[in-house]
C-alpha positions as CSV (number, residue, x, y, z in Angstrom):
1,M,0.1,0.1,-0.2
2,K,1.3,3.4,-0.9
3,F,1.9,5.8,1.9
4,E,4.2,8.5,0.9
5,V,4.4,12.4,0.9
6,T,5.6,14.8,-1.7
7,I,7.1,18.2,-0.9
8,L,5.3,21.0,-2.8
9,G,6.5,23.9,-0.7
10,S,9.1,24.4,1.8
11,S,9.6,28.2,2.5
12,S,8.4,30.2,5.4
13,A,6.4,33.5,5.0
14,T,7.6,34.4,1.6
15,P,8.4,32.6,-1.6
16,V,12.1,32.6,-2.5
17,F,13.9,31.5,-5.7
18,N,13.4,27.7,-6.0
19,R,11.4,27.6,-2.8
20,N,7.5,28.1,-2.5
21,P,5.5,28.4,1.0
22,S,4.2,25.4,2.6
23,A,2.4,22.8,1.0
24,Q,2.7,18.8,0.8
25,L,0.8,16.0,-0.9
26,L,0.1,12.9,1.0
27,N,-0.6,9.8,-1.0
28,C,-2.5,6.8,0.8
29,K,-3.4,3.9,-1.3
30,D,-3.5,6.3,-4.4
31,K,-6.0,8.7,-2.4
32,F,-4.5,12.2,-2.2
33,Y,-4.6,14.6,0.7
34,L,-3.3,18.1,0.7
35,I,-1.4,19.4,3.7
36,D,-1.5,23.3,3.8
37,C,-1.8,25.2,0.6
38,G,0.7,28.2,0.3
39,E,0.9,30.4,-2.7
40,G,1.9,28.5,-6.0
41,T,0.6,25.2,-4.8
42,Q,-1.3,24.5,-8.1
43,Q,1.6,25.4,-10.1
44,Q,3.7,23.0,-8.1
45,L,1.1,20.2,-8.5
46,I,1.4,20.9,-12.3
47,R,5.2,20.9,-12.3
48,F,5.6,17.6,-10.5
49,G,2.8,15.7,-12.4
50,F,-0.2,15.6,-9.9
51,K,-3.6,16.3,-11.1
52,A,-5.7,18.5,-8.7
53,S,-8.8,16.6,-9.7
54,K,-7.7,13.7,-7.6
55,I,-7.4,15.7,-4.4
56,D,-10.7,15.5,-2.4
57,V,-9.5,16.6,1.1
58,A,-7.4,19.6,2.4
59,F,-6.0,20.0,5.9
60,I,-4.9,23.7,6.6
61,S,-2.8,24.1,9.9
62,H,-3.5,27.7,10.6
63,L,-4.3,31.2,9.0
64,H,-0.9,32.8,8.2
65,G,-1.0,33.2,4.5
66,D,2.1,31.2,3.7
67,H,-0.1,28.1,4.6
68,Y,-3.3,28.8,2.8
69,F,-2.9,31.7,0.1
70,G,-2.8,29.1,-2.5
71,L,-6.4,27.5,-1.8
72,I,-8.5,30.1,-3.2
73,G,-6.6,29.7,-6.5
74,L,-6.9,26.1,-6.5
75,L,-10.5,25.9,-5.7
76,S,-11.0,28.4,-8.5
77,T,-9.3,26.3,-11.0
78,M,-11.0,23.2,-10.0
79,N,-14.4,25.0,-10.7
80,L,-13.1,26.3,-14.1
81,N,-12.1,22.7,-15.0
82,G,-15.5,21.5,-14.3
83,R,-15.3,19.9,-11.0
84,I,-18.6,18.6,-9.4
85,K,-17.6,16.3,-6.7
86,P,-17.5,17.8,-3.2
87,F,-14.1,19.1,-1.8
88,Q,-13.6,18.6,2.1
89,I,-11.7,21.1,4.1
90,F,-10.5,20.8,7.8
91,A,-9.2,24.2,9.0
92,P,-9.9,27.1,11.3
93,A,-13.4,28.3,11.3
94,A,-12.4,31.8,9.9
95,L,-11.2,30.2,6.6
96,M,-14.7,29.5,5.4
97,E,-15.4,33.4,5.9
98,I,-12.4,34.3,3.9
99,L,-13.3,31.8,1.2
100,E,-17.0,33.0,1.0
101,I,-15.9,36.6,0.7
102,Q,-13.4,35.9,-2.1
103,F,-16.2,34.0,-4.1
104,R,-18.9,36.5,-3.2
105,Y,-16.9,39.5,-4.6
106,S,-15.5,37.8,-7.6
107,E,-19.0,36.6,-8.4
108,T,-17.9,32.9,-8.5
109,N,-20.5,30.3,-8.1
110,L,-18.7,26.9,-7.4
111,R,-20.2,23.9,-9.2
112,F,-19.0,21.7,-6.3
113,D,-19.8,21.8,-2.7
114,I,-17.2,22.6,-0.2
115,E,-17.5,20.5,3.1
116,F,-15.9,22.7,5.5
117,C,-14.8,21.0,9.0
118,P,-13.7,23.5,11.4
119,I,-11.0,22.5,13.7
120,V,-9.9,24.0,17.1
121,A,-6.5,24.2,18.5
122,D,-7.5,23.2,22.0
123,V,-7.0,19.2,22.5
124,P,-5.8,16.5,20.3
125,R,-8.7,15.0,18.6
126,V,-9.5,12.6,15.6
127,I,-11.0,14.8,12.9
128,F,-11.2,12.3,9.8
129,Q,-11.4,8.6,9.2
130,N,-11.8,6.4,6.2
131,Q,-11.1,2.8,5.5
132,D,-7.3,3.7,4.9
133,L,-6.3,6.5,7.4
134,T,-7.1,8.2,10.7
135,V,-6.1,11.8,11.1
136,E,-5.7,13.4,14.4
137,T,-4.7,17.1,15.3
138,I,-1.5,18.0,17.0
139,V,-1.9,21.1,19.2
140,L,0.9,23.4,18.5
141,N,2.2,26.6,20.1
142,H,2.2,29.3,17.5
143,R,1.4,33.2,17.4
144,I,-2.2,32.3,16.4
145,P,-4.0,29.1,16.9
146,C,-2.3,26.3,15.1
147,T,-2.6,22.5,14.6
148,G,-0.4,19.8,13.1
149,F,-1.8,16.6,11.6
150,K,-1.0,13.0,12.4
151,F,-1.8,10.5,9.7
152,T,-1.9,6.9,10.8
153,E,-2.5,4.0,8.8
154,K,-5.6,1.8,9.5
155,K,-4.5,-1.6,11.0
156,R,-4.8,-4.0,8.2
157,L,-6.3,-7.6,8.5
158,R,-4.2,-10.5,9.5
159,K,-2.3,-12.2,7.0
160,V,-3.0,-15.8,6.1
161,L,-0.6,-18.5,5.7
162,V,-1.8,-19.9,2.4
163,D,0.7,-22.7,2.0
164,K,-0.4,-24.1,5.3
165,L,-4.0,-23.7,4.6
166,E,-3.7,-25.6,1.4
167,A,-1.7,-28.3,2.8
168,A,-4.7,-28.7,5.4
169,N,-7.4,-28.6,2.5
170,I,-9.0,-25.6,4.0
171,S,-11.1,-24.0,1.4
172,P,-10.2,-20.3,0.4
173,D,-14.0,-19.5,1.2
174,Y,-12.9,-19.3,4.8
175,Y,-9.8,-17.1,4.3
176,Q,-11.6,-13.8,4.9
177,L,-12.8,-14.9,8.2
178,L,-9.3,-16.0,9.1
179,K,-8.2,-12.6,8.2
180,K,-10.4,-11.0,10.6
181,G,-8.9,-13.0,13.4
182,L,-11.8,-15.5,13.8
183,D,-11.4,-19.2,14.9
184,L,-13.4,-21.5,12.7
185,T,-15.5,-24.7,13.0
186,L,-15.6,-26.8,9.8
187,P,-18.8,-28.7,8.9
188,G,-17.3,-31.9,10.2
189,G,-16.5,-30.5,13.5
190,E,-13.0,-29.7,13.1
191,V,-11.9,-26.6,14.8
192,I,-9.4,-24.3,13.1
193,L,-7.4,-22.0,15.4
194,N,-6.8,-18.7,14.0
195,A,-3.3,-18.3,15.6
196,D,-2.1,-21.5,13.7
197,Y,-3.0,-20.3,10.2
198,T,-2.4,-16.6,10.4
199,I,0.0,-14.0,11.4
200,D,-0.4,-10.4,12.4
201,S,-0.2,-7.6,9.8
202,D,2.5,-5.0,10.2
203,T,2.3,-2.3,12.7
204,P,0.5,0.7,11.0
205,K,2.8,3.5,9.9
206,S,2.3,7.4,10.9
207,Y,3.3,10.6,9.5
208,C,3.3,13.7,11.6
209,Y,3.3,17.1,10.3
210,C,4.3,19.9,12.6
211,S,3.9,23.1,10.7
212,D,4.7,26.3,12.9
213,T,5.5,26.0,16.5
214,M,7.9,26.7,19.5
215,A,9.5,23.5,20.5
216,D,8.2,23.8,23.9
217,G,7.5,20.2,24.5
218,S,3.7,20.4,24.8
219,Y,2.9,18.4,21.8
220,L,5.5,15.6,22.3
221,E,3.1,13.0,23.3
222,S,1.1,13.5,20.1
223,I,3.9,12.7,17.9
224,R,5.8,9.9,20.0
225,G,7.0,6.9,18.2
226,C,5.9,8.3,14.7
227,T,7.3,6.5,11.7
228,M,8.1,10.1,10.1
229,L,8.1,13.5,11.4
230,Y,8.1,16.5,9.5
231,H,9.0,19.5,11.7
232,E,9.4,23.2,10.8
233,A,13.0,24.5,11.3
234,T,12.6,28.1,10.3
235,F,16.1,29.2,11.8
236,M,19.4,27.9,12.7
237,D,20.1,27.9,16.4
238,D,22.3,31.1,16.6
239,L,18.9,32.6,16.1
240,L,17.3,31.0,18.9
241,E,16.0,34.3,20.5
242,R,14.5,35.2,17.1
243,A,12.7,31.8,16.9
244,N,11.3,32.2,20.3
245,V,9.9,35.7,19.5
246,T,8.1,34.4,16.4
247,H,7.1,31.1,18.0
248,H,9.3,29.1,15.5
249,T,11.7,26.3,15.9
250,T,15.4,26.0,15.1
251,A,17.1,23.0,13.1
252,L,18.6,21.9,16.3
253,Q,15.7,21.9,18.1
254,A,13.7,19.9,15.6
255,G,16.5,17.2,15.8
256,L,16.2,17.1,19.5
257,V,12.2,16.8,19.1
258,A,12.8,13.9,16.7
259,K,15.3,12.2,19.3
260,E,13.0,12.7,22.1
261,V,9.9,11.3,20.6
262,G,11.8,8.3,19.0
263,A,10.7,9.2,15.4
264,G,12.0,6.9,12.8
265,Q,12.9,9.6,10.3
266,L,12.9,13.5,10.4
267,I,12.3,15.8,7.7
268,I,12.9,19.5,8.2
269,G,11.3,22.5,6.4
270,H,9.7,25.9,6.6
271,F,13.0,27.4,6.0
272,S,13.6,31.3,6.4
273,S,14.2,33.3,3.1
274,R,17.4,34.4,4.7
275,Y,18.9,30.8,4.0
276,K,20.0,30.4,0.4
277,A,21.9,27.5,1.2
278,L,20.2,24.7,3.3
279,L,23.0,22.5,4.0
280,P,24.0,24.2,7.3
281,L,20.3,23.6,8.7
282,L,20.5,19.9,7.7
283,E,23.9,19.6,9.4
284,E,22.6,21.2,12.5
285,A,19.7,18.8,12.9
286,Q,21.7,15.7,11.8
287,G,24.2,16.6,14.7
288,V,21.6,15.3,17.1
289,F,19.4,13.2,14.9
290,E,21.2,11.6,12.0
291,N,18.2,10.3,10.1
292,T,17.3,13.9,8.9
293,S,16.4,15.0,5.5
294,L,15.8,18.3,3.9
295,A,12.1,19.0,2.7
296,L,13.3,19.6,-0.9
297,E,10.5,20.4,-3.4
298,G,9.6,17.5,-5.7
299,V,10.9,15.0,-3.4
300,T,8.7,12.2,-2.4
301,F,9.4,10.3,0.9
302,T,8.0,6.9,1.7
303,V,6.7,6.7,5.2
């Protein structure tokens, strides 16, 4: 099953040459989920070969423009391209007012419904579920209410030991029941114990997206043990005071967070426009958490 994330934008506050504001595209089992939508996101989708028409859900972390200014343009283009299926948005409540004002004064009548689901940055909670994924909020500490998102695979059914079942002449008609963890009693009275013919499926993987936050430790339990962690790293640690004032994180702090929560892999992004070269930020984070990568645009990471 595909479970991967592609970086569409990795800059903070303003676009810079070769770096756009925050946006990512999560692919879970060939269903696509947009995570933040900074300016230029639809251009990035085109650039990297993704069809906006395949995206049905967007998660917006907070209402600083570098995380949502691209959404109005994206929705408008979807409308011009004849979209009719609903589009679901999880975001702070005020975003719906912003969208309605924009569409009202541009006299835009969407052909499709926006299913708007307001989120509140108070306590972590499950906000979305389908057969593939569970999405929970991560309450972050930024200058305005802000949430990250934890995407966790749904636990898959048990794996049947086909060779063993065939050797025992057990009909494939029973495989689905065994996958569900059930013991069987065959028509002749023979009892088939599930544990003898199946093994547990893999542990579900998780991807945590921490957009803008101070590294104050308040959200660590929400991300503990994640398979892959994206964490903002706006500044290097020599600008720690600036990071604290703006409620952001340094690359060193991001590495320490990943180490503390036992993340499998760390991706750092949301880089300040002052940094033309990103290698120093990478090296700073790797100094405390070796398995760190840069959120380079167009790169796809497998969770």
